All heavy atoms as a GROMACS GRO file, in nm:
protein
  577
    1MET      N    1 -15.737   1.442  -2.355
    1MET     CA    2 -15.776   1.321  -2.426
    1MET      C    3 -15.690   1.204  -2.378
    1MET      O    4 -15.568   1.213  -2.373
    1MET     CB    5 -15.758   1.343  -2.577
    1MET     CG    6 -15.807   1.228  -2.660
    1MET     SD    7 -15.814   1.282  -2.834
    1MET     CE    8 -15.824   1.124  -2.910
    2SER      N    9 -15.756   1.094  -2.345
    2SER     CA   10 -15.683   0.979  -2.293
    2SER      C   11 -15.628   0.894  -2.408
    2SER      O   12 -15.671   0.905  -2.522
    2SER     CB   13 -15.774   0.895  -2.205
    2SER     OG   14 -15.882   0.846  -2.280
    3ASN      N   15 -15.533   0.810  -2.375
    3ASN     CA   16 -15.477   0.719  -2.475
    3ASN      C   17 -15.579   0.612  -2.510
    3ASN      O   18 -15.652   0.566  -2.423
    3ASN     CB   19 -15.351   0.652  -2.420
    3ASN     CG   20 -15.235   0.748  -2.411
    3ASN    OD1   21 -15.230   0.847  -2.483
    3ASN    ND2   22 -15.143   0.721  -2.321
    4PRO      N   23 -15.582   0.568  -2.636
    4PRO     CA   24 -15.673   0.459  -2.674
    4PRO      C   25 -15.636   0.330  -2.601
    4PRO      O   26 -15.519   0.304  -2.574
    4PRO     CB   27 -15.650   0.444  -2.824
    4PRO     CG   28 -15.571   0.561  -2.869
    4PRO     CD   29 -15.506   0.619  -2.749
    5THR      N   30 -15.738   0.251  -2.571
    5THR     CA   31 -15.717   0.120  -2.509
    5THR      C   32 -15.727   0.013  -2.618
    5THR      O   33 -15.831   0.003  -2.684
    5THR     CB   34 -15.825   0.094  -2.401
    5THR    OG1   35 -15.815   0.196  -2.302
    5THR    CG2   36 -15.806  -0.043  -2.336
    6PRO      N   37 -15.622  -0.064  -2.639
    6PRO     CA   38 -15.626  -0.165  -2.745
    6PRO      C   39 -15.716  -0.283  -2.708
    6PRO      O   40 -15.729  -0.317  -2.590
    6PRO     CB   41 -15.481  -0.210  -2.758
    6PRO     CG   42 -15.419  -0.182  -2.626
    6PRO     CD   43 -15.493  -0.063  -2.569
    7ILE      N   44 -15.778  -0.342  -2.809
    7ILE     CA   45 -15.849  -0.469  -2.792
    7ILE      C   46 -15.755  -0.575  -2.850
    7ILE      O   47 -15.733  -0.581  -2.970
    7ILE     CB   48 -15.985  -0.468  -2.864
    7ILE    CG1   49 -16.075  -0.360  -2.803
    7ILE    CG2   50 -16.050  -0.607  -2.854
    7ILE    CD1   51 -16.211  -0.347  -2.868
    8VAL      N   52 -15.698  -0.654  -2.759
    8VAL     CA   53 -15.593  -0.750  -2.793
    8VAL      C   54 -15.649  -0.891  -2.785
    8VAL      O   55 -15.725  -0.923  -2.693
    8VAL     CB   56 -15.474  -0.735  -2.696
    8VAL    CG1   57 -15.362  -0.833  -2.730
    8VAL    CG2   58 -15.421  -0.592  -2.695
    9ILE      N   59 -15.610  -0.975  -2.880
    9ILE     CA   60 -15.647  -1.117  -2.874
    9ILE      C   61 -15.560  -1.184  -2.767
    9ILE      O   62 -15.437  -1.187  -2.781
    9ILE     CB   63 -15.628  -1.186  -3.010
    9ILE    CG1   64 -15.711  -1.116  -3.119
    9ILE    CG2   65 -15.664  -1.334  -3.001
    9ILE    CD1   66 -15.860  -1.106  -3.090
   10ALA      N   67 -15.623  -1.233  -2.662
   10ALA     CA   68 -15.549  -1.288  -2.548
   10ALA      C   69 -15.466  -1.410  -2.588
   10ALA      O   70 -15.510  -1.493  -2.669
   10ALA     CB   71 -15.646  -1.328  -2.438
   11ASP      N   72 -15.347  -1.421  -2.531
   11ASP     CA   73 -15.258  -1.533  -2.560
   11ASP      C   74 -15.317  -1.667  -2.516
   11ASP      O   75 -15.277  -1.772  -2.566
   11ASP     CB   76 -15.123  -1.514  -2.490
   11ASP     CG   77 -15.040  -1.405  -2.558
   11ASP    OD1   78 -15.066  -1.375  -2.676
   11ASP    OD2   79 -14.950  -1.350  -2.492
   12ASP      N   80 -15.409  -1.665  -2.420
   12ASP     CA   81 -15.464  -1.791  -2.366
   12ASP      C   82 -15.607  -1.817  -2.413
   12ASP      O   83 -15.677  -1.898  -2.355
   12ASP     CB   84 -15.458  -1.789  -2.213
   12ASP     CG   85 -15.538  -1.674  -2.152
   12ASP    OD1   86 -15.593  -1.590  -2.227
   12ASP    OD2   87 -15.544  -1.667  -2.029
   13LEU      N   88 -15.650  -1.748  -2.519
   13LEU     CA   89 -15.788  -1.762  -2.565
   13LEU      C   90 -15.817  -1.902  -2.620
   13LEU      O   91 -15.924  -1.956  -2.603
   13LEU     CB   92 -15.821  -1.655  -2.669
   13LEU     CG   93 -15.967  -1.630  -2.700
   13LEU    CD1   94 -16.046  -1.597  -2.574
   13LEU    CD2   95 -15.983  -1.520  -2.801
   14TRP      N   96 -15.719  -1.962  -2.689
   14TRP     CA   97 -15.735  -2.099  -2.739
   14TRP      C   98 -15.602  -2.170  -2.727
   14TRP      O   99 -15.498  -2.109  -2.709
   14TRP     CB  100 -15.789  -2.102  -2.882
   14TRP     CG  101 -15.699  -2.040  -2.985
   14TRP    CD1  102 -15.596  -2.100  -3.053
   14TRP    CD2  103 -15.701  -1.905  -3.034
   14TRP    NE1  104 -15.536  -2.013  -3.138
   14TRP    CE2  105 -15.599  -1.891  -3.129
   14TRP    CE3  106 -15.781  -1.794  -3.007
   14TRP    CZ2  107 -15.572  -1.772  -3.197
   14TRP    CZ3  108 -15.755  -1.676  -3.074
   14TRP    CH2  109 -15.653  -1.666  -3.167
   15GLU      N  110 -15.609  -2.303  -2.738
   15GLU     CA  111 -15.489  -2.386  -2.725
   15GLU      C  112 -15.403  -2.377  -2.850
   15GLU      O  113 -15.453  -2.359  -2.961
   15GLU     CB  114 -15.530  -2.534  -2.706
   15GLU     CG  115 -15.607  -2.561  -2.578
   15GLU     CD  116 -15.520  -2.548  -2.454
   15GLU    OE1  117 -15.405  -2.596  -2.458
   15GLU    OE2  118 -15.567  -2.490  -2.356
   16GLY      N  119 -15.272  -2.391  -2.832
   16GLY     CA  120 -15.182  -2.400  -2.946
   16GLY      C  121 -15.155  -2.267  -3.013
   16GLY      O  122 -15.192  -2.160  -2.962
   17ASP      N  123 -15.090  -2.274  -3.128
   17ASP     CA  124 -15.045  -2.154  -3.198
   17ASP      C  125 -15.125  -2.124  -3.324
   17ASP      O  126 -15.082  -2.046  -3.408
   17ASP     CB  127 -14.897  -2.170  -3.237
   17ASP     CG  128 -14.807  -2.176  -3.114
   17ASP    OD1  129 -14.840  -2.110  -3.015
   17ASP    OD2  130 -14.705  -2.247  -3.119
   18ALA      N  131 -15.240  -2.187  -3.338
   18ALA     CA  132 -15.322  -2.165  -3.458
   18ALA      C  133 -15.363  -2.019  -3.469
   18ALA      O  134 -15.377  -1.949  -3.368
   18ALA     CB  135 -15.445  -2.254  -3.454
   19GLU      N  136 -15.384  -1.974  -3.592
   19GLU     CA  137 -15.435  -1.839  -3.614
   19GLU      C  138 -15.588  -1.843  -3.610
   19GLU      O  139 -15.648  -1.951  -3.612
   19GLU     CB  140 -15.386  -1.785  -3.747
   19GLU     CG  141 -15.235  -1.763  -3.747
   19GLU     CD  142 -15.184  -1.712  -3.880
   19GLU    OE1  143 -15.227  -1.763  -3.985
   19GLU    OE2  144 -15.101  -1.620  -3.878
   20ALA      N  145 -15.648  -1.727  -3.604
   20ALA     CA  146 -15.793  -1.716  -3.602
   20ALA      C  147 -15.837  -1.621  -3.713
   20ALA      O  148 -15.754  -1.552  -3.772
   20ALA     CB  149 -15.840  -1.663  -3.466
   21VAL      N  150 -15.967  -1.620  -3.738
   21VAL     CA  151 -16.026  -1.530  -3.837
   21VAL      C  152 -16.134  -1.448  -3.768
   21VAL      O  153 -16.212  -1.502  -3.689
   21VAL     CB  154 -16.086  -1.611  -3.954
   21VAL    CG1  155 -16.161  -1.521  -4.050
   21VAL    CG2  156 -15.978  -1.689  -4.027
   22ILE      N  157 -16.139  -1.319  -3.799
   22ILE     CA  158 -16.248  -1.235  -3.748
   22ILE      C  159 -16.372  -1.270  -3.831
   22ILE      O  160 -16.375  -1.244  -3.952
   22ILE     CB  161 -16.215  -1.086  -3.760
   22ILE    CG1  162 -16.090  -1.052  -3.678
   22ILE    CG2  163 -16.335  -1.001  -3.716
   22ILE    CD1  164 -16.038  -0.911  -3.697
   23THR      N  165 -16.471  -1.334  -3.769
   23THR     CA  166 -16.589  -1.377  -3.844
   23THR      C  167 -16.693  -1.266  -3.853
   23THR      O  168 -16.766  -1.258  -3.951
   23THR     CB  169 -16.652  -1.503  -3.783
   23THR    OG1  170 -16.675  -1.481  -3.644
   23THR    CG2  171 -16.560  -1.622  -3.800
   24SER      N  172 -16.700  -1.180  -3.752
   24SER     CA  173 -16.793  -1.068  -3.763
   24SER      C  174 -16.762  -0.960  -3.659
   24SER      O  175 -16.718  -0.990  -3.549
   24SER     CB  176 -16.938  -1.113  -3.748
   24SER     OG  177 -16.961  -1.164  -3.619
   25TRP      N  178 -16.786  -0.838  -3.700
   25TRP     CA  179 -16.786  -0.724  -3.608
   25TRP      C  180 -16.931  -0.703  -3.567
   25TRP      O  181 -17.019  -0.693  -3.653
   25TRP     CB  182 -16.729  -0.599  -3.675
   25TRP     CG  183 -16.579  -0.604  -3.684
   25TRP    CD1  184 -16.503  -0.634  -3.793
   25TRP    CD2  185 -16.488  -0.582  -3.576
   25TRP    NE1  186 -16.371  -0.631  -3.760
   25TRP    CE2  187 -16.357  -0.600  -3.628
   25TRP    CE3  188 -16.503  -0.550  -3.441
   25TRP    CZ2  189 -16.243  -0.586  -3.549
   25TRP    CZ3  190 -16.389  -0.537  -3.363
   25TRP    CH2  191 -16.261  -0.555  -3.416
   26LEU      N  192 -16.957  -0.698  -3.438
   26LEU     CA  193 -17.092  -0.682  -3.387
   26LEU      C  194 -17.127  -0.536  -3.365
   26LEU      O  195 -17.243  -0.502  -3.341
   26LEU     CB  196 -17.106  -0.760  -3.255
   26LEU     CG  197 -17.066  -0.908  -3.265
   26LEU    CD1  198 -17.072  -0.974  -3.129
   26LEU    CD2  199 -17.154  -0.982  -3.364
   27VAL      N  200 -17.026  -0.450  -3.373
   27VAL     CA  201 -17.044  -0.306  -3.352
   27VAL      C  202 -16.974  -0.236  -3.469
   27VAL      O  203 -16.870  -0.279  -3.515
   27VAL     CB  204 -16.979  -0.263  -3.217
   27VAL    CG1  205 -16.994  -0.114  -3.194
   27VAL    CG2  206 -17.039  -0.341  -3.101
   28SER      N  207 -17.032  -0.128  -3.515
   28SER     CA  208 -16.974  -0.053  -3.628
   28SER      C  209 -16.856   0.032  -3.583
   28SER      O  210 -16.850   0.076  -3.468
   28SER     CB  211 -17.080   0.040  -3.688
   28SER     OG  212 -17.189  -0.034  -3.737
   29ASP      N  213 -16.765   0.055  -3.677
   29ASP     CA  214 -16.653   0.146  -3.653
   29ASP      C  215 -16.708   0.283  -3.616
   29ASP      O  216 -16.800   0.333  -3.681
   29ASP     CB  217 -16.568   0.155  -3.780
   29ASP     CG  218 -16.438   0.229  -3.757
   29ASP    OD1  219 -16.367   0.199  -3.659
   29ASP    OD2  220 -16.407   0.318  -3.838
   30GLY      N  221 -16.657   0.341  -3.509
   30GLY     CA  222 -16.702   0.473  -3.466
   30GLY      C  223 -16.819   0.471  -3.370
   30GLY      O  224 -16.864   0.576  -3.324
   31ALA      N  225 -16.870   0.352  -3.338
   31ALA     CA  226 -16.985   0.341  -3.247
   31ALA      C  227 -16.940   0.349  -3.102
   31ALA      O  228 -16.828   0.312  -3.067
   31ALA     CB  229 -17.059   0.210  -3.271
   32GLU      N  230 -17.030   0.398  -3.016
   32GLU     CA  231 -17.005   0.400  -2.872
   32GLU      C  232 -17.021   0.259  -2.816
   32GLU      O  233 -17.116   0.188  -2.852
   32GLU     CB  234 -17.107   0.492  -2.803
   32GLU     CG  235 -17.090   0.639  -2.833
   32GLU     CD  236 -16.993   0.706  -2.738
   32GLU    OE1  237 -16.964   0.653  -2.628
   32GLU    OE2  238 -16.944   0.815  -2.774
   33VAL      N  239 -16.929   0.218  -2.730
   33VAL     CA  240 -16.939   0.089  -2.664
   33VAL      C  241 -16.924   0.109  -2.514
   33VAL      O  242 -16.864   0.206  -2.469
   33VAL     CB  243 -16.832  -0.012  -2.714
   33VAL    CG1  244 -16.855  -0.046  -2.861
   33VAL    CG2  245 -16.691   0.040  -2.692
   34ALA      N  246 -16.978   0.016  -2.438
   34ALA     CA  247 -16.961   0.013  -2.293
   34ALA      C  248 -16.864  -0.100  -2.259
   34ALA      O  249 -16.850  -0.196  -2.335
   34ALA     CB  250 -17.095  -0.009  -2.224
   35ALA      N  251 -16.798  -0.089  -2.146
   35ALA     CA  252 -16.708  -0.196  -2.102
   35ALA      C  253 -16.788  -0.326  -2.092
   35ALA      O  254 -16.897  -0.328  -2.036
   35ALA     CB  255 -16.646  -0.160  -1.968
   36GLY      N  256 -16.736  -0.433  -2.151
   36GLY     CA  257 -16.803  -0.562  -2.148
   36GLY      C  258 -16.895  -0.588  -2.265
   36GLY      O  259 -16.943  -0.700  -2.282
   37ASP      N  260 -16.920  -0.486  -2.349
   37ASP     CA  261 -17.002  -0.508  -2.470
   37ASP      C  262 -16.929  -0.605  -2.563
   37ASP      O  263 -16.807  -0.595  -2.580
   37ASP     CB  264 -17.023  -0.377  -2.546
   37ASP     CG  265 -17.132  -0.290  -2.488
   37ASP    OD1  266 -17.193  -0.329  -2.387
   37ASP    OD2  267 -17.155  -0.180  -2.543
   38LEU      N  268 -17.004  -0.696  -2.624
   38LEU     CA  269 -16.946  -0.782  -2.727
   38LEU      C  270 -16.925  -0.698  -2.852
   38LEU      O  271 -17.018  -0.634  -2.900
   38LEU     CB  272 -17.039  -0.899  -2.757
   38LEU     CG  273 -17.062  -0.997  -2.642
   38LEU    CD1  274 -17.156  -1.108  -2.686
   38LEU    CD2  275 -16.931  -1.055  -2.592
   39VAL      N  276 -16.803  -0.699  -2.904
   39VAL     CA  277 -16.773  -0.618  -3.022
   39VAL      C  278 -16.737  -0.701  -3.144
   39VAL      O  279 -16.752  -0.655  -3.257
   39VAL     CB  280 -16.662  -0.514  -2.993
   39VAL    CG1  281 -16.708  -0.414  -2.888
   39VAL    CG2  282 -16.532  -0.580  -2.950
   40ALA      N  283 -16.688  -0.825  -3.123
   40ALA     CA  284 -16.646  -0.906  -3.237
   40ALA      C  285 -16.657  -1.054  -3.203
   40ALA      O  286 -16.657  -1.091  -3.085
   40ALA     CB  287 -16.503  -0.873  -3.278
   41GLU      N  288 -16.664  -1.134  -3.308
   41GLU     CA  289 -16.656  -1.279  -3.294
   41GLU      C  290 -16.540  -1.325  -3.381
   41GLU      O  291 -16.524  -1.278  -3.494
   41GLU     CB  292 -16.785  -1.346  -3.340
   41GLU     CG  293 -16.902  -1.316  -3.248
   41GLU     CD  294 -17.032  -1.380  -3.294
   41GLU    OE1  295 -17.046  -1.407  -3.415
   41GLU    OE2  296 -17.119  -1.402  -3.209
   42ILE      N  297 -16.459  -1.416  -3.326
   42ILE     CA  298 -16.349  -1.474  -3.402
   42ILE      C  299 -16.361  -1.626  -3.396
   42ILE      O  300 -16.425  -1.680  -3.305
   42ILE     CB  301 -16.212  -1.426  -3.352
   42ILE    CG1  302 -16.184  -1.478  -3.211
   42ILE    CG2  303 -16.201  -1.274  -3.358
   42ILE    CD1  304 -16.042  -1.452  -3.163
   43MET      N  305 -16.300  -1.692  -3.492
   43MET     CA  306 -16.304  -1.838  -3.495
   43MET      C  307 -16.163  -1.892  -3.514
   43MET      O  308 -16.089  -1.843  -3.599
   43MET     CB  309 -16.395  -1.886  -3.608
   43MET     CG  310 -16.410  -2.037  -3.610
   43MET     SD  311 -16.536  -2.093  -3.726
   43MET     CE  312 -16.684  -2.059  -3.632
   44SER      N  313 -16.130  -1.991  -3.433
   44SER     CA  314 -16.003  -2.062  -3.446
   44SER      C  315 -16.030  -2.211  -3.438
   44SER      O  316 -16.089  -2.258  -3.340
   44SER     CB  317 -15.907  -2.021  -3.335
   44SER     OG  318 -15.787  -2.096  -3.344
   45GLU      N  319 -15.991  -2.283  -3.541
   45GLU     CA  320 -16.008  -2.428  -3.545
   45GLU      C  321 -16.150  -2.469  -3.506
   45GLU      O  322 -16.171  -2.550  -3.418
   45GLU     CB  323 -15.904  -2.496  -3.456
   45GLU     CG  324 -15.763  -2.468  -3.501
   45GLU     CD  325 -15.659  -2.541  -3.418
   45GLU    OE1  326 -15.677  -2.554  -3.297
   45GLU    OE2  327 -15.560  -2.584  -3.478
   46LYS      N  328 -16.248  -2.409  -3.570
   46LYS     CA  329 -16.390  -2.439  -3.552
   46LYS      C  330 -16.446  -2.402  -3.415
   46LYS      O  331 -16.556  -2.440  -3.380
   46LYS     CB  332 -16.419  -2.586  -3.583
   46LYS     CG  333 -16.386  -2.624  -3.726
   46LYS     CD  334 -16.440  -2.760  -3.761
   46LYS     CE  335 -16.427  -2.791  -3.908
   46LYS     NZ  336 -16.294  -2.813  -3.957
   47ALA      N  337 -16.371  -2.328  -3.336
   47ALA     CA  338 -16.420  -2.278  -3.207
   47ALA      C  339 -16.444  -2.128  -3.220
   47ALA      O  340 -16.360  -2.055  -3.272
   47ALA     CB  341 -16.320  -2.305  -3.096
   48GLN      N  342 -16.562  -2.082  -3.175
   48GLN     CA  343 -16.600  -1.942  -3.184
   48GLN      C  344 -16.569  -1.874  -3.050
   48GLN      O  345 -16.593  -1.930  -2.944
   48GLN     CB  346 -16.750  -1.934  -3.212
   48GLN     CG  347 -16.800  -1.796  -3.244
   48GLN     CD  348 -16.788  -1.762  -3.392
   48GLN    OE1  349 -16.767  -1.846  -3.477
   48GLN    NE2  350 -16.804  -1.636  -3.423
   49PHE      N  351 -16.515  -1.755  -3.057
   49PHE     CA  352 -16.484  -1.676  -2.937
   49PHE      C  353 -16.545  -1.538  -2.951
   49PHE      O  354 -16.544  -1.480  -3.059
   49PHE     CB  355 -16.332  -1.665  -2.916
   49PHE     CG  356 -16.263  -1.797  -2.902
   49PHE    CD1  357 -16.203  -1.857  -3.011
   49PHE    CD2  358 -16.259  -1.862  -2.779
   49PHE    CE1  359 -16.140  -1.980  -2.998
   49PHE    CE2  360 -16.196  -1.984  -2.766
   49PHE     CZ  361 -16.136  -2.044  -2.876
   50GLU      N  362 -16.596  -1.486  -2.840
   50GLU     CA  363 -16.652  -1.351  -2.839
   50GLU      C  364 -16.550  -1.256  -2.776
   50GLU      O  365 -16.489  -1.287  -2.674
   50GLU     CB  366 -16.782  -1.350  -2.759
   50GLU     CG  367 -16.890  -1.435  -2.825
   50GLU     CD  368 -17.017  -1.444  -2.743
   50GLU    OE1  369 -17.008  -1.442  -2.618
   50GLU    OE2  370 -17.125  -1.452  -2.803
   51ILE      N  371 -16.535  -1.142  -2.840
   51ILE     CA  372 -16.439  -1.042  -2.792
   51ILE      C  373 -16.518  -0.925  -2.734
   51ILE      O  374 -16.609  -0.873  -2.799
   51ILE     CB  375 -16.349  -0.994  -2.908
   51ILE    CG1  376 -16.282  -1.113  -2.979
   51ILE    CG2  377 -16.246  -0.893  -2.858
   51ILE    CD1  378 -16.196  -1.200  -2.891
   52GLU      N  379 -16.481  -0.883  -2.614
   52GLU     CA  380 -16.551  -0.775  -2.544
   52GLU      C  381 -16.468  -0.647  -2.544
   52GLU      O  382 -16.345  -0.651  -2.550
   52GLU     CB  383 -16.577  -0.815  -2.398
   52GLU     CG  384 -16.668  -0.934  -2.382
   52GLU     CD  385 -16.692  -0.968  -2.236
   52GLU    OE1  386 -16.629  -0.907  -2.148
   52GLU    OE2  387 -16.773  -1.059  -2.211
   53ALA      N  388 -16.539  -0.535  -2.535
   53ALA     CA  389 -16.472  -0.407  -2.516
   53ALA      C  390 -16.416  -0.402  -2.373
   53ALA      O  391 -16.490  -0.429  -2.279
   53ALA     CB  392 -16.570  -0.292  -2.538
   54PRO      N  393 -16.289  -0.367  -2.357
   54PRO     CA  394 -16.231  -0.363  -2.222
   54PRO      C  395 -16.275  -0.240  -2.143
   54PRO      O  396 -16.273  -0.242  -2.019
   54PRO     CB  397 -16.080  -0.361  -2.249
   54PRO     CG  398 -16.065  -0.305  -2.387
   54PRO     CD  399 -16.191  -0.344  -2.461
   55VAL      N  400 -16.310  -0.134  -2.213
   55VAL     CA  401 -16.350  -0.008  -2.149
   55VAL      C  402 -16.460   0.057  -2.233
   55VAL      O  403 -16.484   0.016  -2.346
   55VAL     CB  404 -16.230   0.091  -2.138
   55VAL    CG1  405 -16.121   0.036  -2.046
   55VAL    CG2  406 -16.173   0.123  -2.275
   56ALA      N  407 -16.524   0.158  -2.178
   56ALA     CA  408 -16.625   0.234  -2.253
   56ALA      C  409 -16.556   0.338  -2.340
   56ALA      O  410 -16.450   0.390  -2.306
   56ALA     CB  411 -16.722   0.302  -2.156
   57GLY      N  412 -16.618   0.370  -2.454
   57GLY     CA  413 -16.565   0.472  -2.543
   57GLY      C  414 -16.613   0.450  -2.685
   57GLY      O  415 -16.717   0.389  -2.707
   58VAL      N  416 -16.535   0.498  -2.780
   58VAL     CA  417 -16.570   0.487  -2.922
   58VAL      C  418 -16.479   0.382  -2.986
   58VAL      O  419 -16.357   0.388  -2.974
   58VAL     CB  420 -16.551   0.623  -2.993
   58VAL    CG1  421 -16.575   0.609  -3.144
   58VAL    CG2  422 -16.646   0.727  -2.934
   59LEU      N  423 -16.543   0.285  -3.054
   59LEU     CA  424 -16.470   0.174  -3.116
   59LEU      C  425 -16.403   0.219  -3.245
   59LEU      O  426 -16.468   0.279  -3.331
   59LEU     CB  427 -16.564   0.058  -3.144
   59LEU     CG  428 -16.498  -0.067  -3.202
   59LEU    CD1  429 -16.413  -0.136  -3.096
   59LEU    CD2  430 -16.602  -0.162  -3.258
   60LYS      N  431 -16.274   0.188  -3.258
   60LYS     CA  432 -16.200   0.212  -3.382
   60LYS      C  433 -16.150   0.076  -3.429
   60LYS      O  434 -16.062   0.016  -3.368
   60LYS     CB  435 -16.083   0.308  -3.355
   60LYS     CG  436 -15.987   0.321  -3.471
   60LYS     CD  437 -16.018   0.443  -3.554
   60LYS     CE  438 -15.912   0.466  -3.661
   60LYS     NZ  439 -15.948   0.413  -3.790
   61ILE      N  440 -16.208   0.025  -3.537
   61ILE     CA  441 -16.172  -0.107  -3.590
   61ILE      C  442 -16.042  -0.097  -3.670
   61ILE      O  443 -16.028  -0.009  -3.755
   61ILE     CB  444 -16.287  -0.162  -3.677
   61ILE    CG1  445 -16.409  -0.190  -3.589
   61ILE    CG2  446 -16.242  -0.287  -3.752
   61ILE    CD1  447 -16.533  -0.232  -3.666
   62LEU      N  448 -15.948  -0.187  -3.639
   62LEU     CA  449 -15.818  -0.187  -3.707
   62LEU      C  450 -15.800  -0.304  -3.802
   62LEU      O  451 -15.713  -0.300  -3.890
   62LEU     CB  452 -15.705  -0.189  -3.602
   62LEU     CG  453 -15.707  -0.074  -3.501
   62LEU    CD1  454 -15.596  -0.093  -3.398
   62LEU    CD2  455 -15.694   0.060  -3.569
   63GLU      N  456 -15.878  -0.410  -3.784
   63GLU     CA  457 -15.869  -0.528  -3.871
   63GLU      C  458 -16.007  -0.556  -3.931
   63GLU      O  459 -16.107  -0.553  -3.862
   63GLU     CB  460 -15.822  -0.651  -3.792
   63GLU     CG  461 -15.680  -0.642  -3.741
   63GLU     CD  462 -15.574  -0.660  -3.850
   63GLU    OE1  463 -15.611  -0.695  -3.964
   63GLU    OE2  464 -15.457  -0.640  -3.819
   64ASP      N  465 -16.010  -0.588  -4.060
   64ASP     CA  466 -16.137  -0.613  -4.129
   64ASP      C  467 -16.193  -0.751  -4.095
   64ASP      O  468 -16.121  -0.841  -4.052
   64ASP     CB  469 -16.116  -0.607  -4.281
   64ASP     CG  470 -16.079  -0.468  -4.328
   64ASP    OD1  471 -16.124  -0.370  -4.266
   64ASP    OD2  472 -16.004  -0.458  -4.427
   65GLU      N  473 -16.324  -0.766  -4.119
   65GLU     CA  474 -16.385  -0.898  -4.114
   65GLU      C  475 -16.310  -0.988  -4.211
   65GLU      O  476 -16.265  -0.942  -4.316
   65GLU     CB  477 -16.533  -0.888  -4.157
   65GLU     CG  478 -16.628  -0.931  -4.049
   65GLU     CD  479 -16.773  -0.906  -4.087
   65GLU    OE1  480 -16.820  -0.965  -4.186
   65GLU    OE2  481 -16.837  -0.829  -4.015
   66ASP      N  482 -16.296  -1.115  -4.175
   66ASP     CA  483 -16.224  -1.216  -4.252
   66ASP      C  484 -16.073  -1.202  -4.244
   66ASP      O  485 -16.000  -1.279  -4.308
   66ASP     CB  486 -16.268  -1.221  -4.399
   66ASP     CG  487 -16.415  -1.258  -4.414
   66ASP    OD1  488 -16.464  -1.339  -4.334
   66ASP    OD2  489 -16.479  -1.206  -4.506
   67ALA      N  490 -16.022  -1.106  -4.167
   67ALA     CA  491 -15.877  -1.094  -4.148
   67ALA      C  492 -15.827  -1.212  -4.065
   67ALA      O  493 -15.893  -1.256  -3.972
   67ALA     CB  494 -15.843  -0.963  -4.078
   68VAL      N  495 -15.710  -1.262  -4.102
   68VAL     CA  496 -15.646  -1.369  -4.026
   68VAL      C  497 -15.558  -1.303  -3.920
   68VAL      O  498 -15.477  -1.215  -3.950
   68VAL     CB  499 -15.561  -1.459  -4.119
   68VAL    CG1  500 -15.487  -1.564  -4.039
   68VAL    CG2  501 -15.650  -1.522  -4.225
   69ILE      N  502 -15.578  -1.346  -3.796
   69ILE     CA  503 -15.508  -1.282  -3.684
   69ILE      C  504 -15.441  -1.389  -3.598
   69ILE      O  505 -15.482  -1.504  -3.597
   69ILE     CB  506 -15.605  -1.199  -3.598
   69ILE    CG1  507 -15.725  -1.284  -3.556
   69ILE    CG2  508 -15.649  -1.074  -3.674
   69ILE    CD1  509 -15.813  -1.221  -3.453
   70ALA      N  510 -15.340  -1.347  -3.526
   70ALA     CA  511 -15.270  -1.436  -3.433
   70ALA      C  512 -15.294  -1.388  -3.291
   70ALA      O  513 -15.341  -1.275  -3.268
   70ALA     CB  514 -15.121  -1.434  -3.464
   71LYS      N  515 -15.263  -1.474  -3.196
   71LYS     CA  516 -15.270  -1.434  -3.056
   71LYS      C  517 -15.181  -1.311  -3.036
   71LYS      O  518 -15.075  -1.300  -3.096
   71LYS     CB  519 -15.221  -1.547  -2.966
   71LYS     CG  520 -15.312  -1.666  -2.965
   71LYS     CD  521 -15.254  -1.776  -2.877
   71LYS     CE  522 -15.344  -1.896  -2.875
   71LYS     NZ  523 -15.288  -2.003  -2.793
   72GLY      N  524 -15.227  -1.219  -2.954
   72GLY     CA  525 -15.151  -1.097  -2.929
   72GLY      C  526 -15.182  -0.985  -3.027
   72GLY      O  527 -15.137  -0.872  -3.006
   73ALA      N  528 -15.259  -1.014  -3.132
   73ALA     CA  529 -15.292  -0.912  -3.232
   73ALA      C  530 -15.385  -0.807  -3.171
   73ALA      O  531 -15.473  -0.838  -3.091
   73ALA     CB  532 -15.359  -0.975  -3.353
   74VAL      N  533 -15.364  -0.682  -3.211
   74VAL     CA  534 -15.456  -0.574  -3.174
   74VAL      C  535 -15.554  -0.559  -3.289
   74VAL      O  536 -15.515  -0.524  -3.400
   74VAL     CB  537 -15.378  -0.442  -3.150
   74VAL    CG1  538 -15.475  -0.328  -3.120
   74VAL    CG2  539 -15.278  -0.459  -3.037
   75ILE      N  540 -15.683  -0.589  -3.262
   75ILE     CA  541 -15.781  -0.587  -3.372
   75ILE      C  542 -15.862  -0.457  -3.375
   75ILE      O  543 -15.925  -0.425  -3.476
   75ILE     CB  544 -15.876  -0.708  -3.365
   75ILE    CG1  545 -15.956  -0.712  -3.234
   75ILE    CG2  546 -15.796  -0.837  -3.384
   75ILE    CD1  547 -16.070  -0.811  -3.236
   76ALA      N  548 -15.859  -0.384  -3.263
   76ALA     CA  549 -15.934  -0.259  -3.255
   76ALA      C  550 -15.884  -0.182  -3.134
   76ALA      O  551 -15.802  -0.232  -3.057
   76ALA     CB  552 -16.085  -0.285  -3.243
   77GLN      N  553 -15.936  -0.062  -3.118
   77GLN     CA  554 -15.907   0.013  -2.997
   77GLN      C  555 -16.030   0.090  -2.957
   77GLN      O  556 -16.118   0.117  -3.039
   77GLN     CB  557 -15.785   0.103  -3.014
   77GLN     CG  558 -15.796   0.205  -3.123
   77GLN     CD  559 -15.662   0.274  -3.151
   77GLN    OE1  560 -15.556   0.220  -3.123
   77GLN    NE2  561 -15.668   0.392  -3.208
   78VAL      N  562 -16.036   0.124  -2.829
   78VAL     CA  563 -16.145   0.205  -2.778
   78VAL      C  564 -16.085   0.339  -2.737
   78VAL      O  565 -15.990   0.345  -2.659
   78VAL     CB  566 -16.214   0.138  -2.658
   78VAL    CG1  567 -16.329   0.224  -2.606
   78VAL    CG2  568 -16.266  -0.002  -2.696
   79GLU      N  569 -16.140   0.446  -2.795
   79GLU     CA  570 -16.086   0.580  -2.771
   79GLU      C  571 -16.176   0.658  -2.678
   79GLU      O  572 -16.296   0.635  -2.674
   79GLU     CB  573 -16.071   0.654  -2.904
   79GLU     CG  574 -15.977   0.580  -2.998
   79GLU     CD  575 -15.971   0.642  -3.137
   79GLU    OE1  576 -16.063   0.717  -3.176
   79GLU    OE2  577 -15.874   0.612  -3.208
   0.00000   0.00000   0.00000
């Protein structure tokens, strides 16, 4: 069994140090995803960002919808 791959909010996704909110999960916890699949949408200062699965596998959601997150946060992992 391989190590899970974290889905991390990139440090350069938006300008400044503002936090973001997970506005929606596009894939259910435990669902199969392919590399590049859109899995979540987040919003920071009225800008929407799409988060992709970095690898194929099973999505394990670690942060709920409406959670406030910072750059560098791990919001999910792919197992």
